DSSP file (Angstrom, degrees, kcal/mol; ACC not computed):
  #  RESIDUE AA STRUCTURE BP1 BP2  ACC     N-H-->O    O-->H-N    N-H-->O    O-->H-N    TCO  KAPPA ALPHA  PHI   PSI    X-CA   Y-CA   Z-CA
    1    1 A M     >        0   0    0      0, 0.0     4,-2.3     0, 0.0     5,-0.3   0.000 360.0 360.0 360.0 -45.8  124.1  139.0  105.0
    2    2 A D  H  >> +     0   0    0      1,-0.2     4,-3.3     2,-0.2     5,-0.7   0.902 360.0  51.4 -59.8 -40.6  127.6  137.7  105.4
    3    3 A D  H  >5S+     0   0    0      3,-0.2     4,-1.2     1,-0.2     6,-0.3   0.874 108.6  51.4 -65.5 -36.2  126.4  134.2  105.4
    4    4 A V  H  45S+     0   0    0      2,-0.2    -1,-0.2     1,-0.1    -2,-0.2   0.913 121.6  31.5 -67.0 -41.7  124.4  134.7  102.2
    5    5 A I  H  <5S+     0   0    0     -4,-2.3    -2,-0.2     1,-0.1    -3,-0.2   0.924 136.2  22.4 -83.7 -45.8  127.4  136.2  100.4
    6    6 A N  H  <5S+     0   0    0     -4,-3.3    -3,-0.2    -5,-0.3    -2,-0.2   0.578  98.6 104.5-101.0 -11.0  130.4  134.4  101.9
    7    7 A G  S  <<S-     0   0    0     -4,-1.2     2,-1.2    -5,-0.7    -4,-0.0  -0.173  81.6-108.7 -70.4 165.4  128.7  131.3  103.2
    8    8 A G        +     0   0    0      2,-0.0     2,-0.2     0, 0.0    -1,-0.1  -0.377  54.8 164.1 -92.0  57.3  129.0  127.9  101.6
    9    9 A S        -     0   0    0     -2,-1.2    -5,-0.0    -6,-0.3     0, 0.0  -0.477  34.4-156.4 -77.7 146.0  125.5  127.7  100.3
   10   10 A H        +     0   0    0     -2,-0.2    -1,-0.1     2,-0.0     2,-0.1   0.120  49.9 134.5-102.9  18.4  124.6  125.2   97.6
   11   11 A S        -     0   0    0      1,-0.1    -2,-0.0     2,-0.0     0, 0.0  -0.382  48.7-155.0 -70.7 145.3  121.6  127.3   96.4
   12   12 A T        +     0   0    0     -2,-0.1    -1,-0.1     2,-0.1     3,-0.1   0.370  59.3 115.0 -98.7   3.2  121.2  127.8   92.7
   13   13 A A  S    S-     0   0    0      1,-0.1     5,-0.0     2,-0.1    -2,-0.0  -0.441  79.6 -95.8 -71.5 147.0  119.2  131.1   93.3
   14   14 A P     >  -     0   0    0      0, 0.0     4,-1.7     0, 0.0     3,-0.4  -0.316  29.8-121.3 -64.0 148.4  120.9  134.2   92.0
   15   15 A L  H  > S+     0   0    0      1,-0.2     4,-2.7     2,-0.2     5,-0.2   0.867 109.9  56.3 -60.2 -40.6  122.9  136.2   94.6
   16   16 A D  H  > S+     0   0    0      1,-0.2     4,-2.2     2,-0.2    -1,-0.2   0.864 107.1  50.4 -64.1 -33.7  120.9  139.4   94.2
   17   17 A G  H  > S+     0   0    0     -3,-0.4     4,-2.0     2,-0.2    -1,-0.2   0.901 111.1  48.1 -67.7 -40.8  117.7  137.5   95.0
   18   18 A C  H  X S+     0   0    0     -4,-1.7     4,-1.6     2,-0.2    -2,-0.2   0.914 112.7  48.2 -65.9 -43.0  119.2  136.0   98.1
   19   19 A V  H  X S+     0   0    0     -4,-2.7     4,-2.4     1,-0.2     5,-0.2   0.913 110.3  52.5 -64.2 -41.8  120.5  139.4   99.3
   20   20 A G  H  X S+     0   0    0     -4,-2.2     4,-1.7    -5,-0.2    -1,-0.2   0.893 107.9  51.2 -60.0 -40.7  117.1  141.0   98.6
   21   21 A D  H  < S+     0   0    0     -4,-2.0    -1,-0.2     1,-0.2    -2,-0.2   0.845 111.7  48.2 -65.4 -33.3  115.4  138.3  100.7
   22   22 A V  H  < S+     0   0    0     -4,-1.6     4,-0.5     1,-0.2    -2,-0.2   0.894 117.7  38.2 -75.0 -40.6  117.9  139.0  103.6
   23   23 A V  H  X S+     0   0    0     -4,-2.4     4,-2.5     1,-0.2     5,-0.2   0.664  94.9  84.1 -88.2 -15.5  117.6  142.8  103.6
   24   24 A A  H  X S+     0   0    0     -4,-1.7     4,-2.3    -5,-0.2     5,-0.2   0.900  89.5  48.9 -57.5 -46.9  113.8  143.1  102.9
   25   25 A P  H  > S+     0   0    0      0, 0.0     4,-2.1     0, 0.0    -1,-0.2   0.921 113.6  47.1 -61.7 -41.4  112.6  142.6  106.5
   26   26 A G  H  > S+     0   0    0     -4,-0.5     4,-2.4     1,-0.2    -2,-0.2   0.893 111.6  50.8 -65.4 -39.5  115.1  145.2  107.8
   27   27 A A  H  X S+     0   0    0     -4,-2.5     4,-2.2     2,-0.2    -1,-0.2   0.888 109.3  51.3 -65.7 -38.1  114.1  147.7  105.1
   28   28 A A  H  X S+     0   0    0     -4,-2.3     4,-2.3    -5,-0.2    -2,-0.2   0.912 110.2  48.8 -64.0 -42.3  110.5  147.2  105.9
   29   29 A I  H  X S+     0   0    0     -4,-2.1     4,-2.5     1,-0.2    -2,-0.2   0.916 110.2  51.0 -64.6 -42.5  111.2  147.9  109.6
   30   30 A V  H  X S+     0   0    0     -4,-2.4     4,-2.4     1,-0.2    -1,-0.2   0.906 110.2  50.5 -61.5 -40.9  113.2  151.1  108.7
   31   31 A G  H  X S+     0   0    0     -4,-2.2     4,-2.3     2,-0.2    -1,-0.2   0.908 110.4  48.8 -62.6 -42.9  110.3  152.3  106.6
   32   32 A I  H  X S+     0   0    0     -4,-2.3     4,-2.3     2,-0.2    -2,-0.2   0.915 112.2  48.9 -63.4 -42.9  107.8  151.7  109.4
   33   33 A M  H  X S+     0   0    0     -4,-2.5     4,-2.5     2,-0.2    -2,-0.2   0.893 110.5  50.6 -65.4 -39.8  110.0  153.6  111.8
   34   34 A N  H  X S+     0   0    0     -4,-2.4     4,-2.5     2,-0.2    -1,-0.2   0.909 110.4  49.5 -64.5 -41.5  110.5  156.5  109.4
   35   35 A D  H  X S+     0   0    0     -4,-2.3     4,-2.5     2,-0.2    -2,-0.2   0.918 111.9  48.5 -62.0 -42.9  106.7  156.8  108.9
   36   36 A A  H  X S+     0   0    0     -4,-2.3     4,-2.4     2,-0.2    -2,-0.2   0.907 111.8  49.2 -64.7 -41.5  106.1  156.7  112.7
   37   37 A R  H  X S+     0   0    0     -4,-2.5     4,-2.4     2,-0.2    -2,-0.2   0.915 111.2  49.6 -63.8 -43.1  108.8  159.4  113.2
   38   38 A T  H  X S+     0   0    0     -4,-2.5     4,-2.4     1,-0.2    -2,-0.2   0.917 111.6  48.7 -62.2 -44.2  107.3  161.6  110.5
   39   39 A D  H  X S+     0   0    0     -4,-2.5     4,-2.5     1,-0.2    -2,-0.2   0.904 111.1  50.5 -62.7 -41.3  103.8  161.2  112.0
   40   40 A A  H  X S+     0   0    0     -4,-2.4     4,-2.4     2,-0.2    -2,-0.2   0.914 111.6  47.3 -64.7 -42.3  105.1  162.1  115.5
   41   41 A I  H  X S+     0   0    0     -4,-2.4     4,-2.7     2,-0.2     5,-0.2   0.919 112.2  50.3 -64.3 -43.0  106.9  165.2  114.2
   42   42 A R  H  X S+     0   0    0     -4,-2.4     4,-2.2     1,-0.2    -2,-0.2   0.910 112.0  47.2 -62.5 -42.8  103.8  166.3  112.3
   43   43 A E  H  X S+     0   0    0     -4,-2.5     4,-2.3     2,-0.2    -1,-0.2   0.903 112.4  49.9 -65.7 -41.4  101.6  165.8  115.4
   44   44 A Y  H  X S+     0   0    0     -4,-2.4     4,-2.5     1,-0.2    -2,-0.2   0.928 111.9  47.7 -62.4 -45.4  104.1  167.7  117.6
   45   45 A D  H  X S+     0   0    0     -4,-2.7     4,-2.7     1,-0.2    -1,-0.2   0.886 110.7  51.7 -63.8 -38.6  104.2  170.6  115.1
   46   46 A A  H  X S+     0   0    0     -4,-2.2     4,-2.2     2,-0.2    -1,-0.2   0.908 111.3  47.4 -65.2 -40.8  100.4  170.7  114.8
   47   47 A A  H  X S+     0   0    0     -4,-2.3     4,-2.4     2,-0.2    -2,-0.2   0.912 112.6  49.4 -65.8 -41.9  100.1  170.9  118.6
   48   48 A S  H  X S+     0   0    0     -4,-2.5     4,-2.6     1,-0.2    -2,-0.2   0.908 110.5  50.7 -62.9 -42.0  102.8  173.6  118.8
   49   49 A D  H  X S+     0   0    0     -4,-2.7     4,-2.8     2,-0.2    -1,-0.2   0.909 110.2  49.8 -62.2 -42.4  101.0  175.6  116.0
   50   50 A A  H  X S+     0   0    0     -4,-2.2     4,-2.3     2,-0.2    -2,-0.2   0.921 112.1  47.2 -64.2 -43.7   97.7  175.3  117.9
   51   51 A E  H  X S+     0   0    0     -4,-2.4     4,-2.4     2,-0.2    -2,-0.2   0.916 113.4  48.9 -63.0 -42.8   99.2  176.5  121.2
   52   52 A F  H  X S+     0   0    0     -4,-2.6     4,-2.7     1,-0.2    -2,-0.2   0.928 111.2  49.5 -62.4 -45.1  101.0  179.4  119.3
   53   53 A N  H  X S+     0   0    0     -4,-2.8     4,-2.3     1,-0.2    -1,-0.2   0.890 111.0  49.6 -63.5 -39.3   97.8  180.4  117.6
   54   54 A E  H  X S+     0   0    0     -4,-2.3     4,-2.2     2,-0.2    -1,-0.2   0.921 112.7  47.1 -64.6 -43.3   95.8  180.4  120.9
   55   55 A A  H  X S+     0   0    0     -4,-2.4     4,-2.4     1,-0.2    -2,-0.2   0.907 112.4  49.8 -65.0 -41.0   98.5  182.5  122.6
   56   56 A A  H  X S+     0   0    0     -4,-2.7     4,-2.3     2,-0.2    -2,-0.2   0.902 110.8  49.4 -64.9 -40.3   98.6  185.0  119.7
   57   57 A A  H  X S+     0   0    0     -4,-2.3     4,-2.2     2,-0.2    -1,-0.2   0.904 111.1  49.9 -65.3 -40.7   94.8  185.3  119.7
   58   58 A S  H  X S+     0   0    0     -4,-2.2     4,-2.0     1,-0.2    -2,-0.2   0.920 112.5  46.5 -63.5 -44.0   94.8  185.9  123.5
   59   59 A K  H  X S+     0   0    0     -4,-2.4     4,-2.8     1,-0.2    -2,-0.2   0.870 109.8  54.5 -66.8 -36.1   97.5  188.6  123.2
   60   60 A Q  H  X S+     0   0    0     -4,-2.3     4,-2.7     2,-0.2    -1,-0.2   0.906 107.3  50.3 -64.3 -40.7   95.7  190.2  120.2
   61   61 A K  H  X S+     0   0    0     -4,-2.2     4,-2.2     2,-0.2    -2,-0.2   0.928 112.0  47.8 -61.2 -44.6   92.5  190.5  122.4
   62   62 A R  H  X S+     0   0    0     -4,-2.0     4,-2.4     1,-0.2    -2,-0.2   0.932 112.8  48.1 -61.8 -46.3   94.5  192.1  125.2
   63   63 A D  H  X S+     0   0    0     -4,-2.8     4,-2.9     1,-0.2     5,-0.2   0.897 109.8  52.8 -62.4 -40.8   96.2  194.5  122.7
   64   64 A D  H  X S+     0   0    0     -4,-2.7     4,-2.5     2,-0.2    -1,-0.2   0.903 109.8  48.8 -62.0 -41.0   92.9  195.4  121.2
   65   65 A R  H  X S+     0   0    0     -4,-2.2     4,-2.3     2,-0.2    -2,-0.2   0.934 113.2  46.6 -64.0 -45.5   91.4  196.3  124.6
   66   66 A I  H  X S+     0   0    0     -4,-2.4     4,-2.2     1,-0.2    -2,-0.2   0.932 114.9  46.1 -64.0 -45.7   94.4  198.4  125.5
   67   67 A L  H  X S+     0   0    0     -4,-2.9     4,-2.8     1,-0.2     5,-0.2   0.901 110.9  53.7 -63.6 -39.7   94.4  200.2  122.2
   68   68 A G  H  X S+     0   0    0     -4,-2.5     4,-2.1    -5,-0.2    -1,-0.2   0.911 109.7  47.3 -60.9 -43.0   90.6  200.7  122.4
   69   69 A M  H  X S+     0   0    0     -4,-2.3     4,-1.9     1,-0.2    -1,-0.2   0.903 113.4  49.0 -65.2 -40.0   90.9  202.3  125.8
   70   70 A G  H  X S+     0   0    0     -4,-2.2     4,-2.2     2,-0.2    -2,-0.2   0.900 110.2  49.8 -66.6 -40.8   93.8  204.5  124.6
   71   71 A I  H  X S+     0   0    0     -4,-2.8     4,-2.1     1,-0.2    -1,-0.2   0.889 109.4  52.2 -66.3 -38.9   91.9  205.7  121.5
   72   72 A E  H  X S+     0   0    0     -4,-2.1     4,-1.3    -5,-0.2    -1,-0.2   0.911 110.6  48.2 -61.5 -42.1   88.8  206.5  123.6
   73   73 A K  H  X S+     0   0    0     -4,-1.9     4,-1.7     1,-0.2    -2,-0.2   0.883 108.4  53.9 -67.6 -38.2   91.0  208.7  125.9
   74   74 A V  H  X S+     0   0    0     -4,-2.2     4,-2.1     1,-0.2    -1,-0.2   0.924 106.6  52.4 -61.3 -43.5   92.6  210.4  123.0
   75   75 A G  H  < S+     0   0    0     -4,-2.1    -1,-0.2     1,-0.2    -2,-0.2   0.835 109.9  49.0 -61.5 -32.9   89.2  211.4  121.7
   76   76 A E  H  < S+     0   0    0     -4,-1.3    -1,-0.2     1,-0.2    -2,-0.2   0.819 115.5  42.8 -74.9 -31.0   88.3  212.8  125.0
   77   77 A R  H  < S+     0   0    0     -4,-1.7    -2,-0.2    -3,-0.2    -1,-0.2   0.728 100.1  73.4 -93.2 -23.1   91.5  214.9  125.4
   78   78 A I  S  < S-     0   0    0     -4,-2.1     4,-0.1    -5,-0.2     0, 0.0  -0.787  88.9-112.8 -94.2 132.6   91.8  216.3  121.9
   79   79 A P        -     0   0    0      0, 0.0     3,-0.2     0, 0.0    -2,-0.1  -0.246  23.8-118.5 -59.9 151.7   89.4  219.1  120.9
   80   80 A H  S    S+     0   0    0      1,-0.2     2,-0.7    -4,-0.1    -2,-0.0   0.794 107.2  48.8 -64.3 -27.8   87.0  218.2  118.2
   81   81 A C        +     0   0    0     15,-0.1     2,-0.9     2,-0.1    -1,-0.2  -0.866  65.1 171.2-116.8  99.0   88.4  220.9  115.9
   82   82 A W        +     0   0    0     -2,-0.7     2,-0.2    -3,-0.2    -4,-0.0  -0.805  29.8 135.3-106.1  89.4   92.1  220.6  115.8
   83   83 A C  S >> S-     0   0    0     -2,-0.9     3,-1.4     9,-0.0     4,-0.5  -0.659  71.7 -83.2-130.8-176.2   92.9  223.1  113.0
   84   84 A S  G >4>S+     0   0    0      1,-0.3     5,-2.7    -2,-0.2     3,-0.8   0.717 116.7  70.6 -66.7 -20.2   95.3  225.8  112.2
   85   85 A S  G >45S+     0   0    0      4,-0.3     3,-1.4     1,-0.3    -1,-0.3   0.823  92.0  59.7 -66.3 -27.8   93.2  228.4  114.1
   86   86 A R  G <45S+     0   0    0     -3,-1.4    -1,-0.3     1,-0.3    -2,-0.2   0.759 106.4  47.7 -68.3 -23.1   94.3  226.7  117.3
   87   87 A M  G <<5S-     0   0    0     -3,-0.8    -1,-0.3    -4,-0.5    -2,-0.2   0.299 123.3-105.6-100.0   9.6   97.8  227.5  116.4
   88   88 A G  T < 5S+     0   0    0     -3,-1.4    -3,-0.2    -4,-0.1    -2,-0.1   0.709  91.4 113.5  78.2  20.5   97.0  231.2  115.5
   89   89 A L  S   <S-     0   0    0     -5,-2.7    -4,-0.3     1,-0.3    -5,-0.1   0.276  86.1 -92.6-106.9  10.9   97.2  230.6  111.7
   90   90 A G        -     0   0    0     -6,-0.4    -1,-0.3    -5,-0.2    -3,-0.2   0.081  43.6-130.5  90.4 151.8   93.6  231.2  110.9
   91   91 A G        -     0   0    0     -7,-0.2     3,-0.0    -6,-0.2     6,-0.0  -0.422  17.6 -90.6-123.7-163.6   90.9  228.6  110.7
   92   92 A H    >   -     0   0    0     -2,-0.2     3,-1.9     1,-0.1    -1,-0.1  -0.704  58.0 -73.9-108.8 163.6   88.1  227.3  108.5
   93   93 A P  T 3  S+     0   0    0      0, 0.0    -1,-0.1     0, 0.0     0, 0.0  -0.322 120.2  21.7 -59.3 137.1   84.5  228.4  108.5
   94   94 A G  T 3  S+     0   0    0      1,-0.3     0, 0.0    -3,-0.0     0, 0.0   0.455  86.7 138.9  87.1   1.3   82.6  227.0  111.6
   95   95 A C    <   -     0   0    0     -3,-1.9     2,-0.6     1,-0.1    -1,-0.3  -0.670  55.2-128.8 -80.2 124.4   85.8  226.5  113.6
   96   96 A P              0   0    0      0, 0.0   -15,-0.1     0, 0.0    -1,-0.1  -0.625 360.0 360.0 -73.5 121.4   85.4  227.5  117.2
   97   97 A S              0   0    0     -2,-0.6    -2,-0.0    -6,-0.0    -7,-0.0   0.459 360.0 360.0 -85.3 360.0   88.3  229.8  118.0
């Protein structure tokens, strides 16, 4: 770049064209590197998302099993008619006292 601007060239081409010719290869390489970096980040994030989703699904299955067992036990331990008659406040028709 320095040689293009400060060098003793006898070229009749305009300076902006010469500078553009000098920086174009470097700009192309920077663009390629940025694209590669963006693709790598996107792939990493997609892999992380997949791992997170698998872990969340596994934990959800475990939680569902635990809650299911707990709900079954609650149903076994609570009387079928849990009403005010059990508390001595009178009940509804058909309530076993």
